[in-house]
C-alpha atoms as a printed R data frame, in Angstrom:
    type eleno elety resid chain resno       x      y       z
1   ATOM     1    CA   UNK     A     1 108.842 71.926  85.073
2   ATOM     2    CA   UNK     A     2 109.583 75.110  86.970
3   ATOM     3    CA   UNK     A     3 111.646 74.646  90.126
4   ATOM     4    CA   UNK     A     4 110.102 77.668  91.870
5   ATOM     5    CA   UNK     A     5 108.780 76.382  95.185
6   ATOM     6    CA   UNK     A     6 106.137 79.111  95.609
7   ATOM     7    CA   UNK     A     7 103.430 80.457  93.334
8   ATOM     8    CA   UNK     A     8 102.879 84.129  92.458
9   ATOM     9    CA   UNK     A     9 100.994 84.641  95.731
10  ATOM    10    CA   UNK     A    10 103.779 83.172  97.839
11  ATOM    11    CA   UNK     A    11 101.953 79.947  98.600
12  ATOM    12    CA   UNK     A    12 103.784 76.586  98.490
13  ATOM    13    CA   UNK     A    13 103.626 74.875  95.119
14  ATOM    14    CA   UNK     A    14 101.895 71.504  95.239
15  ATOM    15    CA   UNK     A    15 102.959 68.553  93.094
16  ATOM    16    CA   UNK     A    16 101.735 64.998  92.548
17  ATOM    17    CA   UNK     A    17 104.479 62.585  93.574
18  ATOM    18    CA   UNK     A    18 102.607 59.270  93.433
19  ATOM    19    CA   UNK     A    19  99.516 57.710  91.867
20  ATOM    20    CA   UNK     A    20  97.465 54.559  92.398
21  ATOM    21    CA   UNK     A    21  94.449 53.388  90.432
22  ATOM    22    CA   UNK     A    22  92.046 50.527  89.884
23  ATOM    23    CA   UNK     A    23  89.464 50.999  87.137
24  ATOM    24    CA   UNK     A    24  87.313 49.044  84.690
25  ATOM    25    CA   UNK     A    25  90.232 49.453  82.255
26  ATOM    26    CA   UNK     A    26  92.908 47.972  84.521
27  ATOM    27    CA   UNK     A    27  94.143 47.353  88.033
28  ATOM    28    CA   UNK     A    28  97.085 49.760  87.843
29  ATOM    29    CA   UNK     A    29  97.680 53.272  86.526
30  ATOM    30    CA   UNK     A    30  99.789 51.898  83.677
31  ATOM    31    CA   UNK     A    31  97.270 49.249  82.597
32  ATOM    32    CA   UNK     A    32  94.350 51.695  82.770
33  ATOM    33    CA   UNK     A    33  96.230 54.320  80.732
34  ATOM    34    CA   UNK     A    34  97.381 51.826  78.093
35  ATOM    35    CA   UNK     A    35  93.853 50.517  77.551
36  ATOM    36    CA   UNK     A    36  92.452 54.040  77.485
37  ATOM    37    CA   UNK     A    37  94.965 55.134  74.844
38  ATOM    38    CA   UNK     A    38  94.178 52.000  72.826
39  ATOM    39    CA   UNK     A    39  90.505 52.968  72.758
40  ATOM    40    CA   UNK     A    40  89.319 49.934  74.695
41  ATOM    41    CA   UNK     A    41  86.128 49.938  76.761
42  ATOM    42    CA   UNK     A    42  85.884 48.677  80.341
43  ATOM    43    CA   UNK     A    43  82.105 48.239  80.167
44  ATOM    44    CA   UNK     A    44  80.975 44.606  80.317
45  ATOM    45    CA   UNK     A    45  77.996 42.531  81.411
46  ATOM    46    CA   UNK     A    46  77.569 42.573  85.195
47  ATOM    47    CA   UNK     A    47  79.197 39.645  87.006
48  ATOM    48    CA   UNK     A    48  78.786 40.655  90.657
49  ATOM    49    CA   UNK     A    49  75.118 39.630  90.711
50  ATOM    50    CA   UNK     A    50  72.536 38.203  88.321
51  ATOM    51    CA   UNK     A    51  71.231 41.154  86.299
52  ATOM    52    CA   UNK     A    52  69.707 39.083  83.494
53  ATOM    53    CA   UNK     A    53  66.122 40.128  84.346
54  ATOM    54    CA   UNK     A    54  66.883 43.850  84.637
55  ATOM    55    CA   UNK     A    55  66.580 46.498  81.912
56  ATOM    56    CA   UNK     A    56  70.263 47.406  82.451
57  ATOM    57    CA   UNK     A    57  72.649 44.457  82.568
58  ATOM    58    CA   UNK     A    58  75.991 46.185  82.038
59  ATOM    59    CA   UNK     A    59  78.418 48.217  84.155
60  ATOM    60    CA   UNK     A    60  82.063 49.178  84.532
61  ATOM    61    CA   UNK     A    61  83.447 46.618  86.975
62  ATOM    62    CA   UNK     A    62  86.974 46.432  88.371
63  ATOM    63    CA   UNK     A    63  87.975 43.015  87.103
64  ATOM    64    CA   UNK     A    64  89.891 40.264  88.907
65  ATOM    65    CA   UNK     A    65  90.211 42.318  92.089
66  ATOM    66    CA   UNK     A    66  91.187 40.164  95.074
67  ATOM    67    CA   UNK     A    67  91.213 42.208  98.288
68  ATOM    68    CA   UNK     A    68  93.589 39.908 100.154
69  ATOM    69    CA   UNK     A    69  96.268 40.622  97.541
70  ATOM    70    CA   UNK     A    70  96.399 44.157  98.955
71  ATOM    71    CA   UNK     A    71  95.563 43.769 102.646
72  ATOM    72    CA   UNK     A    72  95.107 41.312 105.478
73  ATOM    73    CA   UNK     A    73  92.199 38.936 104.833
74  ATOM    74    CA   UNK     A    74  90.667 39.603 108.247
75  ATOM    75    CA   UNK     A    75  90.800 43.369 107.677
76  ATOM    76    CA   UNK     A    76  89.246 42.991 104.238
77  ATOM    77    CA   UNK     A    77  86.224 41.161 105.686
78  ATOM    78    CA   UNK     A    78  85.498 44.214 107.838
79  ATOM    79    CA   UNK     A    79  85.554 46.642 104.904
80  ATOM    80    CA   UNK     A    80  83.141 47.603 102.182
81  ATOM    81    CA   UNK     A    81  84.289 47.147  98.602
82  ATOM    82    CA   UNK     A    82  84.847 50.908  98.391
83  ATOM    83    CA   UNK     A    83  87.253 50.795 101.349
84  ATOM    84    CA   UNK     A    84  89.067 47.801  99.882
85  ATOM    85    CA   UNK     A    85  89.561 49.574  96.555
86  ATOM    86    CA   UNK     A    86  90.729 52.760  98.280
87  ATOM    87    CA   UNK     A    87  93.307 50.912 100.393
88  ATOM    88    CA   UNK     A    88  94.621 49.076  97.323
89  ATOM    89    CA   UNK     A    89  94.969 52.347  95.379
90  ATOM    90    CA   UNK     A    90  96.658 54.039  98.357
91  ATOM    91    CA   UNK     A    91  99.241 51.240  98.581
92  ATOM    92    CA   UNK     A    92 100.052 51.754  94.914
93  ATOM    93    CA   UNK     A    93 100.346 55.515  95.405
94  ATOM    94    CA   UNK     A    94 102.713 55.009  98.339
95  ATOM    95    CA   UNK     A    95 104.942 52.751  96.280
96  ATOM    96    CA   UNK     A    96 104.819 55.075  93.268
97  ATOM    97    CA   UNK     A    97 105.925 58.004  95.458
98  ATOM    98    CA   UNK     A    98 108.813 55.973  96.883
99  ATOM    99    CA   UNK     A    99 107.400 56.260 100.392
100 ATOM   100    CA   UNK     A   100 107.479 53.653 103.169
101 ATOM   101    CA   UNK     A   101 104.100 52.201 104.102
102 ATOM   102    CA   UNK     A   102 104.047 54.337 107.245
103 ATOM   103    CA   UNK     A   103 104.561 57.962 106.253
104 ATOM   104    CA   UNK     A   104 107.671 59.653 107.719
105 ATOM   105    CA   UNK     A   105 105.839 62.691 109.161
106 ATOM   106    CA   UNK     A   106 102.340 61.512 110.181
107 ATOM   107    CA   UNK     A   107 101.241 64.735 111.901
108 ATOM   108    CA   UNK     A   108 101.902 66.703 108.706
109 ATOM   109    CA   UNK     A   109 100.199 64.135 106.444
110 ATOM   110    CA   UNK     A   110  96.465 64.027 105.809
111 ATOM   111    CA   UNK     A   111  93.894 61.961 103.924
112 ATOM   112    CA   UNK     A   112  90.985 63.217 101.850
113 ATOM   113    CA   UNK     A   113  89.146 60.411 100.047
114 ATOM   114    CA   UNK     A   114  85.724 61.111  98.588
115 ATOM   115    CA   UNK     A   115  82.858 58.814  97.621
116 ATOM   116    CA   UNK     A   116  79.265 59.295  96.564
117 ATOM   117    CA   UNK     A   117  77.794 56.084  97.983
118 ATOM   118    CA   UNK     A   118  80.424 54.619 100.318
119 ATOM   119    CA   UNK     A   119  79.793 51.019 101.329
120 ATOM   120    CA   UNK     A   120  76.034 51.079 100.949
121 ATOM   121    CA   UNK     A   121  76.005 47.467  99.758
122 ATOM   122    CA   UNK     A   122  77.094 46.300 103.211
123 ATOM   123    CA   UNK     A   123  73.984 47.819 104.783
124 ATOM   124    CA   UNK     A   124  71.772 45.875 102.371
125 ATOM   125    CA   UNK     A   125  73.760 42.695 102.984
126 ATOM   126    CA   UNK     A   126  73.401 42.949 106.752
127 ATOM   127    CA   UNK     A   127  69.654 43.583 106.413
128 ATOM   128    CA   UNK     A   128  69.396 40.458 104.257
129 ATOM   129    CA   UNK     A   129  71.327 38.522 106.918
130 ATOM   130    CA   UNK     A   130  68.943 39.742 109.619
131 ATOM   131    CA   UNK     A   131  65.858 38.751 107.639
132 ATOM   132    CA   UNK     A   132  67.240 35.323 106.758
133 ATOM   133    CA   UNK     A   133  69.089 34.342 109.961
134 ATOM   134    CA   UNK     A   134  68.006 36.719 112.724
135 ATOM   135    CA   UNK     A   135  69.676 39.495 114.696
136 ATOM   136    CA   UNK     A   136  72.422 37.319 116.208
137 ATOM   137    CA   UNK     A   137  73.925 36.749 112.763
138 ATOM   138    CA   UNK     A   138  74.348 40.456 111.966
139 ATOM   139    CA   UNK     A   139  77.961 41.659 111.904
140 ATOM   140    CA   UNK     A   140  78.990 44.065 114.696
141 ATOM   141    CA   UNK     A   141  80.864 45.980 111.972
142 ATOM   142    CA   UNK     A   142  77.747 46.384 109.846
143 ATOM   143    CA   UNK     A   143  76.880 49.862 111.092
144 ATOM   144    CA   UNK     A   144  80.342 51.215 110.340
145 ATOM   145    CA   UNK     A   145  81.270 49.488 107.088
146 ATOM   146    CA   UNK     A   146  78.769 51.452 105.001
147 ATOM   147    CA   UNK     A   147  79.721 54.961 106.188
148 ATOM   148    CA   UNK     A   148  81.102 57.308 103.530
149 ATOM   149    CA   UNK     A   149  84.086 58.319 105.667
150 ATOM   150    CA   UNK     A   150  85.379 54.760 106.092
151 ATOM   151    CA   UNK     A   151  87.629 54.745 102.981
152 ATOM   152    CA   UNK     A   152  89.404 57.819 104.414
153 ATOM   153    CA   UNK     A   153  89.632 56.088 107.786
154 ATOM   154    CA   UNK     A   154  91.182 52.934 106.352
155 ATOM   155    CA   UNK     A   155  93.709 54.844 104.225
156 ATOM   156    CA   UNK     A   156  94.739 56.849 107.298
157 ATOM   157    CA   UNK     A   157  95.253 53.600 109.238
158 ATOM   158    CA   UNK     A   158  97.296 52.127 106.401
159 ATOM   159    CA   UNK     A   159  99.585 55.146 106.093
160 ATOM   160    CA   UNK     A   160  99.683 56.180 109.754
161 ATOM   161    CA   UNK     A   161  98.516 59.670 108.789
162 ATOM   162    CA   UNK     A   162  97.312 61.750 111.740
163 ATOM   163    CA   UNK     A   163  97.022 65.126 110.020
164 ATOM   164    CA   UNK     A   164  93.819 66.475 108.438
165 ATOM   165    CA   UNK     A   165  91.270 63.714 107.740
166 ATOM   166    CA   UNK     A   166  88.059 64.387 105.861
167 ATOM   167    CA   UNK     A   167  85.603 63.016 103.312
168 ATOM   168    CA   UNK     A   168  83.895 64.837 100.460
169 ATOM   169    CA   UNK     A   169  80.580 63.658  99.022
170 ATOM   170    CA   UNK     A   170  79.870 65.575  95.817
171 ATOM   171    CA   UNK     A   171  78.402 63.014  93.407
172 ATOM   172    CA   UNK     A   172  80.325 62.848  90.115
173 ATOM   173    CA   UNK     A   173  82.632 65.749  91.049
174 ATOM   174    CA   UNK     A   174  83.868 64.069  94.239
175 ATOM   175    CA   UNK     A   175  87.307 62.853  93.120
176 ATOM   176    CA   UNK     A   176  88.238 66.109  91.437
177 ATOM   177    CA   UNK     A   177  87.135 68.154  94.429
178 ATOM   178    CA   UNK     A   178  89.201 66.073  96.859
179 ATOM   179    CA   UNK     A   179  92.375 66.806  94.888
180 ATOM   180    CA   UNK     A   180  91.621 70.526  94.826
181 ATOM   181    CA   UNK     A   181  90.805 70.594  98.541
182 ATOM   182    CA   UNK     A   182  93.844 68.469  99.355
183 ATOM   183    CA   UNK     A   183  96.086 70.942  97.548
184 ATOM   184    CA   UNK     A   184  94.497 73.769  99.540
185 ATOM   185    CA   UNK     A   185  95.370 72.052 102.840
186 ATOM   186    CA   UNK     A   186  99.009 72.174 101.748
187 ATOM   187    CA   UNK     A   187  98.842 75.748 100.396
188 ATOM   188    CA   UNK     A   188  97.357 76.930 103.692
189 ATOM   189    CA   UNK     A   189 100.135 75.255 105.661
190 ATOM   190    CA   UNK     A   190  97.890 72.711 107.396
191 ATOM   191    CA   UNK     A   191  99.782 69.762 105.915
192 ATOM   192    CA   UNK     A   192 102.888 68.991 103.862
193 ATOM   193    CA   UNK     A   193 101.497 65.846 102.264
194 ATOM   194    CA   UNK     A   194  97.954 64.668 101.412
195 ATOM   195    CA   UNK     A   195  96.519 61.432 100.076
196 ATOM   196    CA   UNK     A   196  93.612 62.566  97.922
197 ATOM   197    CA   UNK     A   197  91.244 60.914  95.499
198 ATOM   198    CA   UNK     A   198  87.922 59.230  94.959
199 ATOM   199    CA   UNK     A   199  86.424 55.772  95.153
200 ATOM   200    CA   UNK     A   200  83.200 54.027  94.264
201 ATOM   201    CA   UNK     A   201  82.392 50.352  94.726
202 ATOM   202    CA   UNK     A   202  78.652 49.949  94.272
203 ATOM   203    CA   UNK     A   203  77.923 47.598  91.377
204 ATOM   204    CA   UNK     A   204  74.966 46.343  93.397
205 ATOM   205    CA   UNK     A   205  71.398 45.495  92.487
206 ATOM   206    CA   UNK     A   206  70.119 48.386  94.633
207 ATOM   207    CA   UNK     A   207  72.081 50.923  92.576
208 ATOM   208    CA   UNK     A   208  71.139 49.426  89.210
209 ATOM   209    CA   UNK     A   209  67.456 49.214  90.165
210 ATOM   210    CA   UNK     A   210  67.454 52.672  91.770
211 ATOM   211    CA   UNK     A   211  69.084 54.508  88.875
212 ATOM   212    CA   UNK     A   212  67.009 52.407  86.513
213 ATOM   213    CA   UNK     A   213  63.819 53.656  88.147
214 ATOM   214    CA   UNK     A   214  65.045 57.185  87.423
215 ATOM   215    CA   UNK     A   215  65.507 56.161  83.765
216 ATOM   216    CA   UNK     A   216  69.069 57.343  84.101
217 ATOM   217    CA   UNK     A   217  70.880 54.179  82.907
218 ATOM   218    CA   UNK     A   218  71.484 52.935  79.379
219 ATOM   219    CA   UNK     A   219  69.206 50.037  78.408
220 ATOM   220    CA   UNK     A   220  69.846 49.683  74.660
221 ATOM   221    CA   UNK     A   221  73.342 48.222  74.639
222 ATOM   222    CA   UNK     A   222  73.173 45.104  76.830
223 ATOM   223    CA   UNK     A   223  74.344 42.982  73.898
224 ATOM   224    CA   UNK     A   224  77.209 45.337  72.976
225 ATOM   225    CA   UNK     A   225  78.422 46.875  76.275
226 ATOM   226    CA   UNK     A   226  81.532 48.440  74.720
227 ATOM   227    CA   UNK     A   227  79.294 50.797  72.716
228 ATOM   228    CA   UNK     A   228  77.127 51.913  75.631
229 ATOM   229    CA   UNK     A   229  79.099 54.860  77.041
230 ATOM   230    CA   UNK     A   230  78.402 57.625  74.515
231 ATOM   231    CA   UNK     A   231  77.555 60.827  76.423
232 ATOM   232    CA   UNK     A   232  77.835 63.167  73.413
233 ATOM   233    CA   UNK     A   233  76.145 60.923  70.844
234 ATOM   234    CA   UNK     A   234  72.678 61.630  69.460
235 ATOM   235    CA   UNK     A   235  71.784 57.990  70.261
236 ATOM   236    CA   UNK     A   236  72.824 58.159  73.903
237 ATOM   237    CA   UNK     A   237  70.233 56.670  76.249
238 ATOM   238    CA   UNK     A   238  71.715 57.002  79.736
239 ATOM   239    CA   UNK     A   239  74.915 56.710  81.732
240 ATOM   240    CA   UNK     A   240  76.785 53.578  82.786
241 ATOM   241    CA   UNK     A   241  77.321 52.786  86.466
242 ATOM   242    CA   UNK     A   242  80.959 52.007  87.226
243 ATOM   243    CA   UNK     A   243  83.374 51.479  90.095
244 ATOM   244    CA   UNK     A   244  87.025 52.168  90.782
245 ATOM   245    CA   UNK     A   245  89.505 54.082  92.911
246 ATOM   246    CA   UNK     A   246  92.232 56.626  92.225
247 ATOM   247    CA   UNK     A   247  94.512 58.092  94.899
248 ATOM   248    CA   UNK     A   248  97.301 60.628  94.394
249 ATOM   249    CA   UNK     A   249 100.029 61.744  96.778
250 ATOM   250    CA   UNK     A   250 100.145 65.537  96.950
251 ATOM   251    CA   UNK     A   251 103.259 67.183  98.413
252 ATOM   252    CA   UNK     A   252 104.871 70.574  98.861
253 ATOM   253    CA   UNK     A   253 107.415 70.851  96.058
254 ATOM   254    CA   UNK     A   254 110.215 71.809  98.432
255 ATOM   255    CA   UNK     A   255 109.621 68.634 100.474
256 ATOM   256    CA   UNK     A   256 108.783 66.162  97.679
């Protein structure tokens, strides 16, 4: 790798110094990569709710994820699944970059975590609680847990980052765009370090039913989920809903 600290336009070079990931293929970067290279599929029958009566009964779930293994149990109860996954991935990225849990220069460190749906499942859950048990049973955190910017918020709290904080919502391009935008914050001199990435945590009946109504999901491979994701195949019949989180630490090369 070149050791030049600036690009041809004189802007700081940006490097990735740490990575964290949870995916349907594994709960670490290494496990996900090994299973990917081995040609394994992370698509399985849905376990997070009973999908047996639905046309689509498969998804890409993060398996064996226990939020309290990555954060305080009380904090986890106040987060959506998307926020929980993002915090877990951010912890891994911190460790991979050799950083302390609280970043050394918080004012020059920012967070840019994108999501398409945020914690939408928590809004549905609180509405169910209201209908079944009345308004007094609704969580006071219900109106904040589902917001798309909450994964960014929770990662900033974890790391102590007080630099640029933002959230990008750009459907399937979200994660890629956050990394590009995060690098631009550093190139423009707004920050020296950025936590950037994407998260989704919505294997929920509302998403399966909603995308199903659009006829966007695969329905022909419920009995062989590992064959379902085939976007370039003549027999493709829809996409597969999945969840996961990936966070990278971006830094100026001369400070990494």
